[in-house]
N, C-alpha and C positions, 0 to 999 in steps of 0.2 A: 649611697642612699638606700635606705631600707626598703626591701621589696614588699609591695602591698599584699597582704594576705587575702585569700579568697573569702568571700562572704559565706554565711551559713547556707548549706545545701548546694553550694556551687561546686563542691568536689575538691579533691587535693591531688597533687602530682608529686611523686617522689622517685628518686633513682634507686634501683635495687643493687645489691652486691654483685649480681651476675651481669650488670651492665644495662639491663633493660629498664624502661621507665614504667612506673605503675601509677594508674589513675584510679581513684576511688570516688564513688558518688553515692549519696544517701537516697534510698527510695523506701516507700512504705513507711512502716513504723520504726524508723531508726535503723533499718537494715541497710547494708552497704554492698555495692557491686564493685568488683575489681576488674579493671581493664588494663591491658598491657600493650606496649609499643616499643619498637626498636630505638626510636628517638623521642625526645620530649615533645616535638611537634606532632608526631603520630599519636602519642598518648593524649595530647591536648585536643586533637581533632576528634578522637573517639569520645573524650569526655564531653565535648560540646554537643556531639550528636546524641550522646546518651541523655544529656540534660534536656534536649529538645524532645526526645522520645518519652522521657518521664513526664514532661509537661503535657505531651499529647495523649498521655494515658497508655502508652505502649510498653514502657519499661516497668517491669514488676520485680519485686524483691525475691520472688520464688522461681524455681525452675519449672513451675506448673503451667507456663505459657504454652498454649496449644498453637499448632500451625494455623488453625482457623482464625483464632483471635489475632494472631500476628498479621495474616494476609488481609483481614478485614481492615485493620488499621493502616497497613501499607497502602491499600487502595486509596484511602483518604489523603495520604501524604503525596502520592504520585499523581493525584488528579490534576494538580496545577502545573505539572511538569510535562504532560503529554497532550496530544491533540484529543479532542472529545471523542472522536470515533475510535481512537486507539484505546482510550480508557474504557469505553463501553465494551470493547472486545476483551480487555483484561478482566473486567468485572464479570462478564458472561462466562469466560473460561473458568474462573475461580469458583463462581457460585454454582455452576452446573456440574463441573467435573471434579473439582478438588475438594471442596468442603464436604460433600456427602461421603466421600471415600476416606479422606485423610484429615478432615477438620479436627478430630479429637486427638490426633497424634501429637505428643509433646514435641515442641520445636527442637528441644535439646536432644531428643531421641530419634529424630527423623534421619533416616539413612537412605543410601542409594537404592536399596532393595525395595523400600516403600514406593519410590517413584517409578522404578522399573515395573513393579507390579501394577501400578496405576496405568502406566502406558499400555501394558499388555492387555489389561481389562478393557480399556477404551478401544483399542484396535479390534478386539474380539467382539465388542458391542457394535462395531460398524463405523467408528470414527476414522476419518482418513488419516494417513501418516502425516500429511501436511498440518492438519489441525493439532494432532498430538505433538508435533514438533513445535508449533506455536505455544502450546501449553507448557512444554519444557522450557522454552525461552522466557516465558512470564515468570515461572517459578525460579529460574536462575537469577533473573533480575531482582526479584524480591529477596532472595537469600543473600545476594551480594550486600544489600543494605543491612541485613541481619548481622553480617560479619562486621561491618563498620560500627554497628551499635554494640558489638561485643556479646551478642546473644548466642552466636554459634561460632565455632572455631574454623569451620570449613563450609564450603558451598557444596552440599551433597548432590545438587543437580549437575554439577560439572563432573561428578564421578559416575553418574548414572548414564546408561546408554539409551539415547533417544532413537526412535525409528528413522531410517534413512528415507529421505524424500525422493521419490521417483518422479523425475520431471516428465510431465505429460507432453506428448508430441504436439507441437505447435500447429494450429490450424490457420492457414492464410488463404485469401481469395486470389484467384488468378487475375491477370490484367482484364480479361474479358468479363469475368464476374463482377469486378469493380465497376466497369463501364456500364454493365447491365443494371447494377444496383442503383447507381446514380441516375441513370436514365429513368428507372421506375420511380425514383424519389422526386422527380421534377414536379409532379403535381401534389406531393405531400406537403402539409403545412409546416413540416419540420425538414423539408428537403435540404435547406442550407446547412443544417446540423450535420447531415451525412456527408456533404461535400467537405466540410471542415474536418470531420473525423477521418476521411479517406485521404485528404491532401496534406493535412498537417499532423496526423497521428495524435491528436489531443485525446486525453482521457475523458470518459463519460462525465465525471464530476466536474472537470474543468469546463466542458462545453455547457453544462447546465448552470454554471456559475458566471458565465460570460455576460458582461454588461456592454451596452452600446458605447459607453464612455471609454471602453478599452479597445475600440475599433476605429480606425481612420480609413474610410473607404476611398479617400482621395489619394493617400499615399500607399494604401494597400497594406498597412501594418496592423497587427493584432497583438495585444498584451495579455498573456496568461497571468492572472493575478489572484486566483482563488479556486476553490473547489466546493461544490455543493454536497453537504453531508447531512445525515439525520443525527441529531443529538437529543439529549433528554428534553430540550426545550423546543424540539421540532426541527424542520428543515432550516439550515442556515449555511452561510458561506464562510468557510474557514480558510486559514492560510494554506498555500500550496503544499504539496506533499514534502518537497525539499526546497532548499534555496535555489537549486538549479531548475526546479519546476517553474519558478517565476521567470518567464522568458518572453522575448519579442519574436514574432514570426511574420514572415512575408507571405501575404495571401496570393494565391494564383488568380488569374483573370476570371477563371470559372467560379472561384469562391467569392470574389467581389460582386460579380453579377448575381449570384445566388443570394447573397446578403442584401443586395438592393431590392430584389423581388420580395424577399422575406420581410424587409422593413416596411414596404408598401402594404403587404398583406396584414402585418401587425397593426398598422395605423387604421386599417378598415375594421379590424376586430376591436380596437380600442374605441372607435366611434360607435360601434354597435353595442358594446358593453355599457357605455355611458358612465353613470356614477358607480357602477359595480367594479369598474376597472381599478386595479391596484398598481400604481406606478412604481414598480420595483427596478425599472431600468434594465431588466434582463433581456437578453437577445432571444433566448428560447424560454418561453413561459407558456402557461395554459391560456385558455380563452379569456380569462379575466386578469391576466398579468401576474398570477402567482407562480412560484417555482414549480417545476415539474418533478413529480416523484420518479425516481429511477425505474421502479417497477412498472409504473404506468407507461413510461417511454418504451419499455421493452414490449409489453403486452399489446398496447394500443397502436404502436407505430412501427417499431423495428421488426418484430416477428411477422406481422402481416406483409411488410415490405420484403422480407426474406422469402416468404411464400410466393410472392409474385415472380421471383426470379429462380424459383426451384431450390432455395437454400433452407427451406423449412418443411418438415413433413406434417401433413394434416391427418388428424385422427378424429373420425366422426363417431359420436356417441348418441344412441337413440334411447330416450327414456319415455315411459308412459306416465302421464299425469292426468289428474281428474280436474276438468274445467267445466263449470256450469253443469255438473252432474254427468258429464260424458268423459270417457277416456280419450285423451289426445296424445299422439306421439310427437315428442319434441326432439329435434336434432340439435346437438351442440358440437362445435368443432374445437379441438385442442391442437395447438401448433407446437411442434417440437423442433426448435431451431437446430441447424447443423453447425452454426458458428455463433460465437458470443460477440457482444458489442466490442469487447476488448480486442477481438481478433482483427477488427478494422485497423487498430493501432499497429498490430503486428504486421498486417498487410502493407501498410504505408512504409514501415521500416524495411521490409523485405524487398519491395519494389525499388526503393531508392538504392539499396545496397547492390541489388542485381544490375542496376543501371550505372554502377561505378561511382556513386556519390561516396565521398570519404566518410568512414565511420564516425569521425569526430563531429562532422556536420550533422549526421543523423542523430548522434547522441545529444547535440545541442537542441535539435528540433524536438526530440522526445522528452527532454528535461532530465536525461541521465547524468549522474555526477561525473562519470568517466566514460571514455570511448571503449575501454576494456569491458565495461558492463554491457554495452551494446553488442560488441563482438561475441561475448559469451552467450547472451540470450539468442542472438541470431546466428548461431554457429552453423545452422543448416545452409546458410548462404556462403560460408567460407570456402567450400570446394570450388564453387564457381569463381570466386575472387582469386583463389590460389591458381586456378587454371589460367586466368587472364594474366596474372602476374608472371607466370612461367612463359607465356607467349611473348610478353613484352621483353623479358630478359633475353629470350632467344633472338628476338629481332634486334635488340640493342647490341648484343655481343657477336652477331653474325659478321664475319670478316667481309669487308667491302672488296669487290673485285676490281682493283685498279689496274692500270696498264702493266706495272711492274709485276704484280701478283699473277696476272694472266700469263706473262712471259715466263715466270718461274714455273708455273704449272705446266706450260708447254714443254720446257726443258726436262721437267721431271718425268714427263710421259715418254720421252725419247729413249 
């Protein structure tokens, strides 16, 4: 049967004398771009990607394609493939840090030295090594697609040296500090939120996305089903960070009681708000039922709570203002927290591991993909666990003094 020929502008695939496969596609005004593959399937895949890129306006017939033009189009392609918050971060890194410095560099002429120069300049300007490393990762992902499209022969980001990330020392609360924090939070309208944070190790976004339909106070079970994030359309609940982040957790008796009190308080707020109440079904919301901004949670609730238990430093500022024609001194207080909200999650994991809970169970609670991730993050607990394991082995392998062994010991002593 005769093989069907490709239509106009669909491209052609032929085998070369050197054994490789060659794909050609028409772009622009009759100009053609040549792509190569070790197999026919590889060449066909590159041809399909190139045809899509041409239709998206990315593939041009000239080598004058700049990095800025390529990255701008890459952002539109990848937008449907990643979470909104991730895409916002990609866009921000590229717009603020890459386009002003390297936007006019031709993609075909981009080299490792360009990227290493960019990284050095950003570090010197005060950008953290972690942020520069993220920037490096975004560029590497974008250039991988450029290889598949046949626009570049290699990923220069993989040849460039990115700054090494220095892991900051983890901050965790002591057992006594956690007890004091939860005691101080008893009268807070969001006291139940801190109980869940400290007993379950849930992320801030997971707590703020929690709905009543995901909690069964009778069985004491909670379902983590989403995370609250700010997108271009405003605050919204998105899918959990990973598949393992979608997990079921057993509530403590303390958490169940705190949630019951919180639910009663929320009902009172709902009656007080009347028609202004927005029924979002959220467990933790503002006074009219709307989602809570993460920044507002920190400034209005978490930091003042830390100050009550001595975990936030207060700084008083005195300003002189004119009011009704008279100078008036106004005092304002700025709080500087000693711990982050995320440190509550670290504290939960640390306390559990120190009490001998298996790392696999802690990993499941936190939503980590593997127990090895948990062990790596909380390596500061490892010495304690290793010491306990050593004591166990010493106890297990210690010879038992039976009657016969006692007799032999006596003979040996003679």
